[in-house]
C-alpha positions in Angstrom: 106.2 106.0 65.0 107.8 107.5 68.1 108.2 105.1 71.1 106.3 106.0 74.2 108.3 107.3 77.1 108.6 104.7 79.9 107.7 105.9 83.4 108.3 103.6 86.4 106.6 104.3 89.7 108.0 102.8 92.9 105.1 102.0 95.2 101.4 101.4 94.6 99.8 103.4 97.4 97.2 106.0 96.6 99.7 108.6 95.3 101.4 106.0 93.0 98.1 104.7 91.7 96.8 108.2 91.0 100.0 109.3 89.3 100.1 106.2 87.2 96.6 106.5 85.8 96.9 110.2 85.0 100.2 109.7 83.2 99.0 106.7 81.3 95.9 108.6 80.1 98.4 111.2 78.7 99.9 108.5 76.6 103.0 107.4 78.6 104.0 103.7 79.1 103.6 103.4 82.9 104.7 100.5 85.1 104.2 100.4 88.9 106.6 98.3 91.0 105.2 97.1 94.3 107.2 95.2 97.0 104.2 93.6 98.5 101.8 91.0 97.2 98.9 93.4 96.4 98.6 97.0 95.3 97.4 99.7 97.7 100.4 100.4 99.8 99.3 100.8 103.4 95.7 100.2 102.4 96.1 96.5 102.1 93.5 93.9 102.6 93.8 90.8 104.9 91.3 87.9 105.0 91.3 85.1 107.5 88.7 82.7 108.9 85.9 84.5 107.0 86.9 87.9 108.3 87.9 90.8 106.0 90.2 93.5 107.4 91.3 96.8 106.0 94.9 96.9 107.3 95.3 100.6 106.9 93.0 103.6 106.5 89.5 103.2 107.9 88.0 106.7 107.7 86.4 108.0 104.5 86.4 111.8 104.5 86.4 114.4 101.8 84.2 112.5 99.3 84.7 115.3 96.8 88.3 114.4 96.3 87.4 110.9 95.2 84.7 112.1 92.9 87.0 114.7 91.3 89.7 112.1 90.8 87.5 109.5 89.0 85.9 112.4 87.0 89.3 112.8 85.3 88.6 109.5 83.6 84.9 110.1 82.9 83.9 108.0 85.9 82.0 108.4 89.1 82.6 106.8 92.5 79.2 104.9 92.1 80.7 103.2 89.0 82.9 101.2 91.4 81.5 101.0 94.9 78.5 102.0 97.0 79.0 104.7 99.6 77.0 104.9 102.8 77.0 108.0 105.0 77.3 106.9 108.6 74.8 108.3 111.1 76.0 108.8 113.7 79.4 109.4 112.0 81.1 108.1 115.2 80.7 107.8 118.9 83.0 109.4 121.5 83.3 107.8 124.9 84.3 109.9 127.9 83.7 107.1 130.5 81.2 104.4 131.4 77.6 105.6 130.5 79.1 108.8 129.3 79.3 109.2 125.5 78.0 111.3 122.6 77.1 110.3 119.1 78.1 112.7 116.4 75.0 113.1 114.1 75.2 113.5 110.4 72.5 116.3 110.5 74.0 119.8 111.2 70.9 121.0 113.1 71.1 118.0 115.4 74.8 118.7 115.9 74.1 122.3 116.9 71.5 121.1 119.4 74.1 118.6 120.7 76.6 121.4 121.2 74.0 123.6 122.9 73.2 120.8 125.3 76.8 120.9 126.6 77.3 124.7 126.5 74.7 127.5 126.3 75.3 129.6 123.2 77.7 127.1 121.6 75.3 126.5 118.7 76.0 130.0 117.4 79.7 129.5 118.0 79.6 126.3 116.1 77.9 128.0 113.1 80.7 130.7 113.0 83.4 128.1 113.5 82.0 125.9 110.8 81.6 128.8 108.3 85.3 129.6 108.7 86.2 125.9 108.5 84.2 125.6 105.2 86.0 128.7 103.8 89.4 127.2 104.7 88.5 123.9 103.1 87.3 125.6 99.9 90.5 127.8 99.7 93.0 125.0 100.6 91.4 122.3 98.5 90.8 124.6 95.6 94.3 126.1 95.3 96.9 125.4 97.9 97.0 121.6 97.7 97.5 121.5 93.9 100.7 123.6 94.0 103.9 121.5 93.7 105.5 123.8 96.3 108.9 123.8 94.5 109.7 127.2 96.1 108.2 130.0 98.1 107.8 132.0 94.9 104.6 130.0 94.1 103.0 131.6 97.1 104.3 135.2 96.8 101.3 137.1 95.5 99.1 139.4 97.4 96.0 137.3 97.1 97.7 134.2 98.5 99.2 136.2 101.3 95.8 137.6 102.3 94.3 134.1 102.1 97.0 132.8 104.4 95.9 135.2 107.0 92.2 134.6 106.4 92.6 130.8 106.8 94.7 131.3 110.0 97.9 129.8 108.8 99.8 131.4 111.7 97.3 130.9 114.5 97.4 127.7 116.6 94.4 125.4 116.5 94.0 125.3 120.3 93.6 129.1 120.5 91.2 129.1 117.6 88.9 126.5 119.1 88.9 128.2 122.5 87.7 131.4 121.0 84.3 129.7 120.5 84.0 127.0 123.2 84.9 126.4 126.8 83.3 123.0 127.4 86.2 120.5 127.6 84.3 117.8 125.8 83.4 120.0 122.8 87.1 121.2 122.7 88.3 117.6 122.6 85.8 116.8 119.9 87.0 119.6 117.7 90.7 119.0 118.4 90.7 115.2 117.9 91.3 115.3 114.0 94.6 117.1 114.5 95.9 114.3 116.8 97.0 112.4 113.7 98.4 115.5 111.9 101.7 115.3 113.8 101.6 117.8 116.7 99.6 119.0 119.6 96.7 121.4 118.9 99.0 124.2 120.3 101.4 123.7 117.4 99.0 122.8 114.5 97.9 125.8 112.5 94.2 126.7 112.8 94.0 126.4 109.1 93.4 122.7 109.8 90.0 123.4 111.2 89.2 122.6 107.6 89.3 119.0 108.9 86.3 119.8 111.1 84.4 120.8 107.9 85.5 117.5 106.3 84.4 115.7 109.5 81.2 117.4 110.7 79.8 119.0 107.6 80.9 116.7 104.7 80.4 113.6 106.9 81.9 110.2 107.6 81.3 107.7 104.9 82.0 104.0 104.3 82.5 102.2 101.0 80.5 98.9 101.2 83.1 96.1 101.0 85.7 98.2 102.9 88.3 100.8 102.1 90.1 98.4 99.8 87.2 99.0 97.3 88.9 102.4 96.7 92.2 100.6 95.8 90.3 98.2 93.5 88.6 101.1 91.8 91.9 103.0 91.2 93.6 99.8 90.0 90.6 99.3 87.6 91.1 102.9 86.2 94.9 102.3 85.9 94.6 99.0 84.1 91.9 100.5 81.8 94.6 103.0 80.8 97.2 100.3 80.3 99.2 100.7 83.5 101.3 97.6 84.1 101.8 96.2 87.7 104.8 94.3 88.9 104.0 92.9 92.4 106.2 91.1 94.9 109.1 93.0 93.5 111.4 95.4 95.4 113.5 98.1 93.8 117.0 97.8 95.2 118.8 100.7 93.4 118.1 103.6 91.1 121.0 103.8 88.6 121.9 107.4 87.8 124.4 108.7 85.2 125.2 112.4 85.0 122.1 113.4 86.9 119.7 111.2 84.9 118.0 108.0 86.2 118.7 105.3 83.6 117.4 102.1 85.2 115.9 100.5 88.3 117.6 97.4 89.7 114.9 95.2 91.4 115.4 91.9 93.2 114.4 90.2 89.9 115.5 92.2 87.0 116.9 95.6 85.7 114.3 97.9 84.2 115.4 100.7 81.7 113.5 103.9 82.3 112.9 107.4 81.0 111.4 108.7 84.2 111.0 107.6 87.8 108.3 108.6 90.3 109.1 107.6 93.9 105.8 106.9 95.6 107.2 104.7 98.4 108.7 106.0 101.6 110.7 109.2 100.6 113.3 108.7 103.2 114.0 105.1 102.4 114.2 105.6 98.7 116.4 108.6 98.9 118.8 107.2 101.6 119.0 103.6 100.3 118.3 103.6 96.6 120.0 106.8 95.4 123.8 107.4 95.5 124.7 110.0 98.2 125.8 112.7 95.8 122.4 112.8 94.2 120.2 113.0 97.3 118.2 116.1 98.3 118.8 115.5 102.0 121.1 113.8 104.5 120.2 111.7 107.6 120.6 114.8 109.9 117.8 116.5 107.9 115.5 113.6 108.3 116.2 113.1 111.9 115.1 116.7 112.6 111.7 116.2 110.8 108.6 116.0 113.0 106.7 112.9 112.2 103.1 112.1 112.6 102.3 109.2 114.9 102.9 105.5 114.5 100.2 103.2 115.8 99.6 99.9 117.7 96.9 98.1 115.8 95.0 95.0 116.5 92.8 93.1 114.1 90.2 91.1 116.1 87.7 88.6 114.8 85.1 87.6 117.5 82.9 84.6 117.8 80.0 86.7 118.9 78.3 90.1 118.2 79.1 93.2 120.3 76.3 95.6 121.4 76.4 99.2 122.3 79.1 100.5 119.9 79.0 102.2 116.5 81.0 101.7 113.4 83.7 104.3 114.6 84.3 104.7 118.3 86.8 107.1 120.0 87.7 106.4 123.7 88.5 109.8 125.3 88.1 108.5 128.9 91.7 109.7 129.6 93.6 113.0 129.2 94.0 114.0 125.5 96.7 116.5 126.3 98.8 114.0 128.3 98.6 111.4 125.5 99.6 114.1 122.9 102.5 115.1 125.1 103.7 111.5 125.2 103.5 111.3 121.4 105.0 114.7 120.4 106.9 116.3 123.3 108.3 113.4 125.5 108.0 110.4 123.2 107.2 107.2 125.1 104.7 104.4 125.3 101.7 106.3 126.7 100.7 106.0 130.3 97.0 106.3 129.7 96.4 106.3 126.0 93.3 107.3 124.1 92.3 104.7 121.5 90.0 104.1 118.6 87.9 101.1 117.7 86.3 100.4 114.3 83.6 97.8 113.9 83.0 97.6 110.2 80.6 94.6 110.6 78.1 97.0 112.0 77.8 98.5 108.5 79.0 95.7 106.2 77.7 92.3 107.1 80.2 90.6 104.8 83.1 91.8 106.9 82.5 88.9 109.3 80.8 85.5 109.4 77.2 85.5 110.5 76.8 86.1 114.2 80.4 87.3 114.6 82.2 90.7 114.7 85.1 92.4 113.0 87.0 94.8 115.2 90.0 97.1 114.6 91.8 98.7 117.6 94.3 101.5 117.3 96.5 103.4 119.8 98.4 106.4 118.3 102.1 106.2 119.4 105.2 108.2 119.0 107.3 107.0 116.0 110.6 105.3 116.6 109.7 103.6 119.9 110.9 100.2 121.0 108.4 97.6 119.7 108.2 94.2 121.4 105.6 91.5 121.7 105.5 92.1 125.5 104.7 95.8 125.0 102.0 95.0 122.4 100.4 92.5 124.7 100.6 94.9 127.7 98.7 97.6 125.7 96.2 95.1 124.3 95.2 94.2 127.9 95.1 97.8 128.8 92.7 98.6 125.9 90.6 95.6 126.7 90.3 96.5 130.4 88.9 99.9 129.5 86.8 98.8 126.5 85.1 96.0 128.5 84.6 98.3 131.5 83.2 101.2 129.5 81.0 99.3 127.1 80.0 96.4 129.4 81.0 94.0 126.5 83.5 91.1 126.9 86.2 90.7 124.2 88.8 88.5 125.8 88.1 84.8 125.5 86.1 85.3 122.3 88.9 86.1 119.9 89.0 83.8 116.8 91.6 86.1 115.3 94.0 88.4 117.1 96.7 90.0 115.0 98.9 92.8 116.3 100.7 95.4 114.1 103.0 98.2 115.1 106.3 100.0 114.3 108.3 97.0 113.3 105.6 96.0 110.8 105.3 99.5 109.3 109.1 99.4 108.9 109.4 95.9 107.4 106.3 96.1 105.1 106.6 99.8 103.9 110.1 100.8 104.8 108.3 103.5 106.9 110.7 106.0 108.4 110.8 105.4 112.2 107.8 103.1 111.8 105.5 106.1 111.3 101.9 105.4 110.2 100.8 108.8 109.0 103.7 110.6 107.4 105.1 114.0 108.1 103.6 116.2 110.7 101.6 119.2 109.4 103.2 121.8 111.5 103.7 125.3 110.1 107.4 124.7 109.6 106.6 121.6 107.5 103.8 123.0 105.4 103.9 123.6 101.6 107.4 124.5 100.4 108.8 123.6 103.8 108.0 119.9 103.2 110.6 117.6 101.6 110.7 118.6 98.0 108.7 116.9 95.3 111.5 117.5 92.9 114.8 115.5 93.0 117.1 118.6 92.7 120.1 116.7 91.3 118.3 114.2 89.2 116.5 115.5 86.0 114.0 112.7 85.7 112.9 111.8 89.2 110.1 113.1 91.4 108.7 112.2 94.8 105.1 111.8 95.8 103.1 110.6 98.8 102.7 111.4 102.5 106.2 112.7 103.1 105.9 115.5 100.5 103.1 117.8 99.4 100.3 118.2 100.2 100.6 115.8 103.2 99.3 112.6 104.9 95.9 111.0 104.5 94.1 109.3 101.7 92.7 112.3 99.9 96.0 114.3 100.1 97.8 111.3 98.8 95.5 111.0 95.8 96.0 114.8 95.1 99.8 114.3 95.5 99.7 111.7 92.8 97.8 114.1 90.5 100.2 116.9 91.2 103.3 114.8 90.5 101.8 113.5 87.3 101.4 117.1 86.1 104.9 117.9 87.0 106.3 114.8 85.3 104.4 115.6 82.1 105.9 119.1 82.1 109.4 117.8 82.5 108.9 115.1 79.8 107.4 117.6 77.3 109.8 120.5 77.9 
């Protein structure tokens, strides 16, 4: 009987988990090696004093991607966790007593737009029709291409589709074709803030995010985002994937262009195939001998990264009124904050910020009568990160949060844990301490992204947020599926 080919996956984030389960189902002997104490990559779980915090992703968009993934194994999302659609999806604050709730119902959303700008309901319908078309086109074809070269996209149909989905048109110009009200413009441009550039540089193709947001809705898995990780681990273990936790890969041993083994801090693992699902830059520049790398440090330094973040996990000894599950604070200038992230990198002068209060939806996230809060400021990657700066911006956020909402936070913190660039670097080897991967600018889309294929190593592929299709939970799951298909092709050729 022929022995199963052994595949080792470095990193247990969403892409690593997806790749592992798909390949194990195909009959390979798959092992995931994770440096941290639990699987999930950046989507880790932290519990303290009766509070449960998702440390990473907090937005559940594109529910179809999750359903499609679990369907590969004859499962449904509902087999693992309960999903609740949030209504309102989120709240946007523009100042004290000045906010809008984003309804789950499209007719209510059209009425909301019309209340801010006469005729905008018609504009919204047209805008959303195009966004839906872009979503269907991109998610049905583009994202599942490995993007090894431009030749994958050289056919007349794809060229025409690229024009139809506004691959070359900036998002800011596209939005302003339909709307003039600044609040509506900010609402439609906010999803691209985390894609890695200003709306002037992000392709209008990414209005597909508005379809994911406003049409498909904002959801929440009861129990928290880590329920997704638990579900994917369940699928993986059902298919005999093995996990090695609290173990870090220190070197990939390569002979004549073939990865032969992985040296960890505990043992040496012989391998037939390697999938790098951790930080692409770190693995390539630190675990692979120079002559076998795809890129050098100069290449990486020229990449445009998505933001990092200053996060605070807060457990309060009381309930907070007047906020929703998701809350965006747009009481300062979006363009100025974006400039200080992408154009003139610095700690922002007047940052926008985001607050999640999961205990509004999930009572088990906090003890009875208490509240679970998550604060986030997007930051330029690579900035200096000190406790003094973290505390300064904590106080800045609290000044504005308390003033705008009329609710007091300070003095009621049972738990107060900060997390920023230094933590992203130490916990995930994140390049420049980024939180969201590579920016989705036109020059870093599809085959312009760092290659999935290790060009000088026959049996190594990369997956995750620094390669195709890009950052975010759904794209990472898709990246894992794509890399699994490519690995299977190489192993069976």
